C-alpha positions in Angstrom: -22.5 57.5 69.7 -24.7 56.1 66.9 -25.6 52.6 65.8 -23.1 52.7 62.9 -20.2 53.4 65.3 -21.3 50.6 67.6 -21.5 48.2 64.7 -18.0 49.3 63.6 -16.6 48.6 67.1 -18.0 45.1 67.2 -17.0 44.4 63.5 -13.4 45.5 64.2 -13.2 43.1 67.1 -14.9 40.3 65.3 -14.1 40.8 61.5 -15.6 37.4 60.5 -19.0 38.1 62.1 -22.2 39.4 60.7 -23.2 42.3 62.9 -26.4 44.3 63.1 -27.1 47.1 65.5 -30.4 49.0 66.3 -30.8 51.8 68.7 -29.7 55.4 69.3 -28.3 57.6 72.0 -26.8 55.2 74.5 -29.1 52.2 74.2 -28.5 49.5 71.6 -29.7 46.1 70.5 -26.8 44.1 69.0 -27.1 40.9 67.0 -23.9 39.0 66.1 -23.7 35.9 64.0 -20.4 34.1 64.0 -18.8 30.6 64.0 -16.6 31.7 66.9 -19.6 31.1 69.2 -19.8 27.4 68.3 -18.3 26.0 71.5 -19.1 28.8 73.9 -21.6 29.0 76.7 -24.1 31.9 76.5 -22.2 34.0 79.1 -18.9 33.7 77.2 -20.7 34.7 74.0 -22.0 37.9 75.7 -18.6 38.6 77.1 -16.9 38.3 73.7 -19.2 41.0 72.2 -19.2 43.1 75.3 -15.3 43.2 75.3 -15.5 45.2 72.0 -17.5 47.9 73.7 -15.8 48.1 77.2 -14.1 51.5 76.5 -17.3 53.1 75.3 -19.3 51.8 78.2 -16.7 53.0 80.7 -16.7 56.4 79.0 -20.5 56.6 79.2 -21.1 56.7 75.5 -23.0 53.4 75.7 -25.4 52.9 78.6 -27.3 49.8 77.8 -26.9 46.9 75.4 -29.0 43.9 74.6 -26.7 41.4 73.0 -28.1 38.5 70.8 -25.5 36.0 69.7 -25.9 33.1 67.2 -23.8 30.6 65.3 -24.7 30.6 61.6 -26.6 27.3 62.3 -28.6 28.8 65.1 -29.5 31.8 63.0 -30.6 29.6 60.1 -32.7 27.5 62.4 -34.3 30.6 63.9 -35.0 32.0 60.5 -36.6 28.8 59.1 
């Protein structure tokens, strides 16, 4: 598994999102920016991204993920 494949999995599940993945082997840092997160609690945001990776995690292709989720407004405020 490589970062590009992980990014593709998340992007397929959340086509409207901006997705960036860093890492290699079986450990990844995933950043997702999407309007879909607007009314979600932090745990639900994590679950939404995690759902796209469930099969790969169960198969052992992905061992550890750090998921960072933002709405576009949160991302803009963070970047300012």
